[in-house]
Residue frames as a rotation matrix with the C-alpha (Angstrom) as fourth column:
MET 1
0.294 -0.155 -0.943 -31.82
0.482 0.876 0.006 69.46
0.826 -0.456 0.332 27.76
LEU 2
0.918 0.090 0.387 -31.50
-0.291 -0.511 0.809 70.29
0.271 -0.855 -0.443 31.44
SER 3
0.021 -0.956 -0.292 -28.02
0.019 0.293 -0.956 70.32
1.000 0.014 0.024 32.99
LEU 4
0.953 0.250 -0.170 -27.06
0.135 0.152 0.979 69.33
0.270 -0.956 0.111 36.53
THR 5
0.273 -0.888 0.369 -24.09
-0.903 -0.369 -0.219 70.11
0.331 -0.273 -0.903 38.69
ILE 6
-0.421 -0.529 -0.737 -21.90
-0.254 0.849 -0.464 67.28
0.871 -0.008 -0.491 39.95
SER 7
-0.971 0.060 0.232 -23.29
-0.221 0.154 -0.963 67.51
-0.093 -0.986 -0.137 43.49
GLU 8
-0.080 0.996 -0.048 -26.90
-0.915 -0.093 -0.392 67.52
-0.395 0.013 0.918 42.26
ARG 9
0.200 0.100 -0.975 -26.20
-0.708 0.702 -0.073 64.49
0.677 0.705 0.211 40.07
ARG 10
-0.772 -0.554 -0.312 -24.57
-0.165 0.648 -0.743 62.69
0.614 -0.522 -0.591 43.04
ASP 11
-0.738 0.565 0.370 -27.61
-0.500 -0.089 -0.862 63.37
-0.454 -0.820 0.348 45.28
LEU 12
0.223 0.865 -0.449 -30.01
-0.966 0.132 -0.224 62.20
-0.135 0.483 0.865 42.56
LYS 13
-0.195 -0.375 -0.906 -28.00
-0.488 0.839 -0.242 59.00
0.851 0.395 -0.347 42.03
ALA 14
-0.979 -0.189 0.081 -28.28
-0.152 0.402 -0.903 58.28
0.138 -0.896 -0.422 45.73
ARG 15
-0.348 0.926 0.144 -32.06
-0.704 -0.156 -0.693 58.84
-0.619 -0.342 0.707 45.67
ALA 16
0.269 0.472 -0.839 -32.47
-0.942 0.311 -0.128 56.71
0.200 0.825 0.528 42.54
HIS 17
-0.726 -0.666 -0.168 -30.58
-0.614 0.739 -0.276 53.78
0.308 -0.097 -0.946 44.03
ALA 18
-0.790 0.448 0.419 -33.66
-0.093 0.588 -0.804 52.48
-0.606 -0.674 -0.423 45.85
LEU 19
0.010 0.850 -0.527 -36.06
-0.817 -0.297 -0.494 53.01
-0.576 0.436 0.691 42.92
ASN 20
-0.220 0.033 0.975 -37.36
0.426 0.902 0.066 50.28
-0.878 0.430 -0.212 40.68
PRO 21
-0.992 -0.124 0.028 -37.68
0.075 -0.394 0.916 50.86
-0.103 0.911 0.400 36.91
THR 22
-0.264 0.949 -0.173 -41.09
-0.061 -0.195 -0.979 52.39
-0.963 -0.248 0.109 36.17
ILE 23
0.580 0.380 -0.720 -40.81
-0.719 -0.178 -0.672 52.38
-0.384 0.908 0.170 32.35
LEU 24
-0.045 -0.563 0.826 -39.77
0.185 0.807 0.560 49.46
-0.982 0.177 0.068 30.19
ILE 25
0.241 0.046 -0.969 -38.66
-0.875 -0.422 -0.238 50.08
-0.419 0.906 -0.062 26.61
GLY 26
0.549 0.090 0.831 -38.99
0.031 0.991 -0.128 46.91
-0.835 0.097 0.541 24.53
ASP 27
-0.314 -0.701 0.641 -37.48
0.632 0.349 0.692 45.77
-0.708 0.622 0.333 21.26
ALA 28
0.444 0.560 0.700 -39.72
0.893 -0.344 -0.291 48.19
0.078 0.754 -0.653 19.31
GLY 29
-0.556 -0.782 0.283 -37.68
0.731 -0.622 -0.280 51.06
0.395 0.051 0.917 20.70
LEU 30
-0.704 0.203 -0.680 -38.68
0.342 -0.742 -0.576 54.58
-0.622 -0.639 0.453 21.67
SER 31
-0.435 0.653 0.620 -42.13
0.794 -0.047 0.607 55.35
0.425 0.756 -0.498 20.25
GLU 32
-0.481 0.352 0.803 -44.51
-0.238 -0.934 0.267 58.28
0.844 -0.063 0.533 20.74
GLY 33
0.601 0.779 -0.179 -46.54
-0.093 0.290 0.952 56.28
0.794 -0.555 0.247 23.25
VAL 34
0.291 -0.596 -0.748 -43.46
0.898 0.440 -0.002 55.48
0.331 -0.671 0.663 25.31
LEU 35
-0.719 -0.558 0.415 -42.40
0.435 -0.826 -0.358 59.15
0.542 -0.077 0.837 25.28
LYS 36
-0.023 0.797 0.604 -45.88
-0.388 -0.563 0.729 60.19
0.921 -0.218 0.322 26.49
GLU 37
0.757 0.305 -0.577 -45.72
0.318 0.600 0.734 57.65
0.570 -0.740 0.357 29.29
ILE 38
-0.206 -0.904 -0.375 -42.23
0.922 -0.051 -0.384 58.85
0.327 -0.425 0.844 30.31
ASN 39
-0.630 0.034 0.776 -43.55
-0.014 -0.999 0.032 62.44
0.777 0.010 0.630 30.33
LEU 40
0.435 0.878 0.202 -46.48
-0.314 -0.062 0.947 61.49
0.844 -0.475 0.249 32.58
THR 41
0.611 -0.267 -0.745 -44.24
0.689 0.642 0.336 59.52
0.389 -0.719 0.576 34.92
LEU 42
-0.530 -0.840 0.119 -41.80
0.703 -0.513 -0.492 62.44
0.474 -0.178 0.862 35.17
LEU 43
-0.230 0.538 0.811 -44.69
-0.314 -0.829 0.462 64.73
0.921 -0.149 0.360 36.10
ARG 44
0.775 0.621 -0.121 -45.66
-0.131 0.345 0.930 62.39
0.619 -0.704 0.348 38.95
HIS 45
0.833 -0.427 -0.352 -42.25
0.552 0.599 0.580 61.28
-0.037 -0.677 0.735 40.22
GLU 46
0.834 -0.517 -0.195 -39.59
-0.520 -0.853 0.039 63.73
-0.187 0.069 -0.980 38.92
LEU 47
-0.297 -0.955 0.008 -36.88
-0.935 0.293 0.202 61.06
-0.195 0.052 -0.979 39.18
ILE 48
0.755 0.630 0.182 -37.40
-0.552 0.760 -0.342 57.79
-0.354 0.158 0.922 37.30
LYS 49
-0.475 -0.799 0.368 -35.56
-0.395 0.568 0.722 54.67
-0.786 0.198 -0.585 36.20
ILE 50
0.566 0.570 -0.596 -36.07
-0.790 0.169 -0.590 53.29
-0.236 0.804 0.545 32.69
ARG 51
-0.110 -0.570 0.814 -35.10
-0.114 0.821 0.560 49.76
-0.987 -0.031 -0.155 31.64
VAL 52
0.268 0.088 -0.959 -34.14
-0.944 -0.174 -0.280 49.24
-0.192 0.981 0.036 28.00
SER 53
0.673 0.087 0.735 -34.19
-0.167 0.985 0.037 45.71
-0.721 -0.148 0.677 26.58
GLY 54
0.926 -0.336 -0.172 -31.78
-0.152 0.085 -0.985 46.25
0.345 0.938 0.028 23.67
ASP 55
0.651 -0.747 -0.132 -28.16
0.686 0.506 0.523 45.08
-0.324 -0.431 0.842 23.77
ASP 56
0.112 -0.625 0.773 -26.67
0.802 -0.402 -0.441 47.98
0.586 0.669 0.456 21.78
ARG 57
-0.118 -0.249 -0.961 -25.02
0.891 -0.454 0.008 50.51
-0.438 -0.856 0.275 24.13
GLU 58
-0.965 -0.263 -0.011 -24.91
0.226 -0.847 0.481 53.29
-0.135 0.461 0.877 21.51
ALA 59
-0.410 0.892 0.191 -28.65
0.298 -0.067 0.952 52.86
0.862 0.447 -0.238 20.85
ARG 60
0.280 0.496 -0.822 -29.38
0.938 0.041 0.344 53.15
0.204 -0.868 -0.453 24.61
ALA 61
-0.505 -0.534 -0.678 -27.23
0.643 -0.757 0.118 56.31
-0.576 -0.376 0.726 24.82
ALA 62
-0.933 0.219 0.286 -29.09
0.110 -0.583 0.805 57.73
0.344 0.782 0.520 21.82
MET 63
-0.003 0.977 -0.215 -32.42
0.635 0.168 0.754 56.93
0.772 -0.134 -0.621 23.50
LEU 64
0.061 -0.043 -0.997 -31.30
0.951 -0.302 0.071 58.72
-0.304 -0.952 0.023 26.65
ASP 65
-0.873 -0.418 -0.252 -30.29
0.311 -0.874 0.373 61.78
-0.376 0.247 0.893 24.63
GLN 66
-0.688 0.673 0.272 -33.59
0.185 -0.201 0.962 61.75
0.702 0.712 0.014 22.72
ILE 67
0.172 0.760 -0.627 -35.65
0.883 0.163 0.441 61.42
0.437 -0.629 -0.643 25.89
CYS 68
-0.149 -0.309 -0.939 -33.79
0.818 -0.572 0.058 64.28
-0.555 -0.760 0.338 27.59
THR 69
-0.971 -0.232 -0.050 -33.94
0.164 -0.807 0.568 66.65
-0.173 0.543 0.821 24.62
GLU 70
-0.552 0.818 0.160 -37.61
0.236 -0.031 0.971 66.03
0.800 0.574 -0.176 23.74
LEU 71
0.398 0.767 -0.502 -38.87
0.681 0.119 0.722 66.14
0.614 -0.630 -0.475 27.34
ASP 72
0.222 -0.421 0.880 -36.48
-0.358 -0.874 -0.328 68.83
0.907 -0.242 -0.344 28.64
ALA 73
0.998 0.061 0.021 -35.09
-0.047 0.464 0.885 66.49
0.045 -0.884 0.466 31.28
ALA 74
0.246 -0.960 0.130 -31.60
-0.965 -0.256 -0.060 65.83
0.091 -0.111 -0.990 32.67
PRO 75
0.532 -0.156 -0.832 -29.71
-0.042 0.977 -0.210 62.56
0.845 0.147 0.513 32.30
VAL 76
0.677 -0.249 0.692 -28.57
-0.734 -0.169 0.657 61.41
-0.046 -0.954 -0.297 35.71
GLN 77
-0.249 -0.733 0.634 -27.07
-0.631 0.619 0.467 57.98
-0.734 -0.284 -0.616 35.10
HIS 78
0.615 0.354 -0.705 -26.69
-0.756 0.519 -0.399 55.28
0.224 0.778 0.587 32.46
ILE 79
-0.441 -0.700 0.562 -25.54
-0.801 0.589 0.106 51.95
-0.405 -0.403 -0.821 33.82
GLY 80
-0.840 0.080 0.536 -26.03
0.218 0.956 0.199 48.86
-0.497 0.284 -0.820 31.69
LYS 81
-0.613 0.695 0.376 -29.64
0.607 0.110 0.787 48.68
0.506 0.711 -0.489 30.59
ILE 82
0.250 0.677 -0.692 -30.88
0.951 -0.306 0.045 51.17
-0.181 -0.669 -0.721 33.20
LEU 83
-0.467 -0.274 0.841 -31.33
0.466 -0.884 -0.030 54.88
0.752 0.378 0.541 32.47
VAL 84
-0.103 0.408 -0.907 -32.04
0.930 -0.284 -0.234 57.41
-0.353 -0.868 -0.350 35.23
VAL 85
-0.450 0.083 0.889 -33.75
0.551 -0.757 0.350 60.65
0.702 0.648 0.295 34.21
TYR 86
-0.356 0.295 -0.887 -34.73
0.805 -0.385 -0.451 63.72
-0.475 -0.875 -0.100 36.26
ARG 87
-0.493 0.249 0.834 -37.01
0.401 -0.785 0.471 66.63
0.772 0.567 0.287 35.51
PRO 88
-0.935 0.119 -0.335 -37.98
0.282 -0.324 -0.903 69.00
-0.216 -0.939 0.269 38.33
ASN 89
-0.101 0.960 0.262 -41.65
0.765 -0.093 0.637 69.71
0.636 0.264 -0.725 38.87
PRO 90
-0.726 -0.267 0.633 -42.13
-0.074 -0.885 -0.459 73.23
0.683 -0.380 0.623 40.26
GLU 91
0.265 0.894 0.362 -45.36
-0.632 -0.123 0.765 72.19
0.728 -0.431 0.532 41.98
ASN 92
0.984 0.020 -0.175 -43.63
0.095 0.778 0.621 69.25
0.149 -0.628 0.764 43.74
ALA 93
0.299 -0.935 0.193 -40.26
-0.777 -0.356 -0.519 70.31
0.553 0.005 -0.833 45.11
LEU 94
0.279 -0.294 -0.914 -38.14
0.340 0.921 -0.192 67.42
0.898 -0.257 0.357 46.38
PRO 95
0.997 0.075 0.015 -37.57
0.011 -0.337 0.941 67.69
0.076 -0.939 -0.337 50.13
ALA 96
0.302 -0.942 0.145 -34.10
-0.716 -0.324 -0.619 68.78
0.630 0.083 -0.772 51.13
ILE 97
0.294 -0.322 -0.900 -31.86
0.459 0.873 -0.162 66.23
0.838 -0.366 0.405 52.76
LYS 98
0.904 0.061 0.424 -31.53
-0.324 -0.550 0.770 67.03
0.280 -0.833 -0.477 56.45
LYS 99
-0.083 -0.978 -0.193 -28.05
-0.180 0.205 -0.962 67.10
0.980 -0.045 -0.193 57.87
VAL 100
0.451 0.153 -0.879 -27.40
0.736 0.493 0.464 65.56
0.504 -0.856 0.110 61.25
PRO 101
0.865 -0.158 0.476 -26.64
-0.337 -0.886 0.319 68.23
0.371 -0.436 -0.820 63.90
GLN 102
0.195 -0.886 -0.421 -23.04
0.477 0.461 -0.748 68.22
0.857 -0.055 0.512 65.07
ARG 103
0.482 -0.149 -0.864 -21.38
0.849 -0.163 0.502 69.03
-0.216 -0.975 0.048 68.38
LYS 104
0.988 -0.149 -0.028 -20.00
-0.152 -0.980 -0.129 72.52
-0.008 0.131 -0.991 68.82
GLY 105
0.349 -0.936 -0.041 -16.39
-0.912 -0.349 0.216 72.78
-0.216 -0.038 -0.976 67.72
SER 106
-0.420 -0.447 0.790 -16.30
-0.294 0.891 0.347 69.16
-0.859 -0.087 -0.505 66.62
ARG 107
-0.539 0.194 -0.819 -16.94
-0.824 0.078 0.561 67.17
0.173 0.978 0.118 63.48
LYS 108
-0.971 0.205 -0.126 -18.62
0.227 0.954 -0.195 64.33
0.080 -0.218 -0.973 65.36
PRO 109
-0.260 0.948 0.183 -22.43
-0.098 -0.215 0.972 64.02
0.961 0.235 0.149 65.18
LEU 110
-0.267 0.261 0.928 -24.45
-0.938 -0.291 -0.188 64.34
0.221 -0.920 0.323 68.35
THR 111
-0.998 -0.043 -0.049 -25.19
-0.025 0.951 -0.307 61.24
0.060 -0.305 -0.950 70.39
LYS 112
-0.350 0.928 -0.127 -28.72
0.500 0.300 0.813 59.86
0.792 0.220 -0.569 70.78
LYS 113
-0.021 0.299 -0.954 -28.93
0.988 -0.138 -0.065 61.27
-0.151 -0.944 -0.293 74.29
GLN 114
-0.725 -0.317 -0.611 -27.91
0.275 -0.947 0.166 64.76
-0.631 -0.048 0.774 73.09
LEU 115
-0.885 0.453 0.104 -30.39
0.005 -0.215 0.977 64.64
0.465 0.865 0.189 70.21
ALA 116
-0.118 0.875 -0.469 -33.21
0.794 0.367 0.484 63.64
0.596 -0.316 -0.738 72.59
SER 117
-0.205 0.001 -0.979 -32.43
0.836 -0.519 -0.176 66.51
-0.508 -0.855 0.105 74.95
ARG 118
-0.970 -0.191 -0.148 -32.75
0.083 -0.839 0.537 69.01
-0.227 0.509 0.830 72.09
SER 119
-0.651 0.757 0.056 -36.38
0.023 -0.054 0.998 68.14
0.759 0.651 0.018 71.30
């Protein structure tokens, strides 16, 4: 299972907020076909949301652990029936988040006029 630092997990949670679940796990549970589909989706997207239809929280946590150990992925978040999983793809590196330039000697970001004059 892949491990993440706290700051990496926080950044991934922020990126996952806007995502819709791409995998749905039904009442039949986690099967080989579902694991293959999760693997293919992780190859394409790196960061995915999974919706589980069961009501048992321990079963969902066990599914998350099983997915992460079998697919060498990292658990990012488990809220209610939604699981967020991340596995980096070396061919597809996620773009770095750009920081807003700041004024010299100040913690305030540059104004629109100052940003326009820089480009």
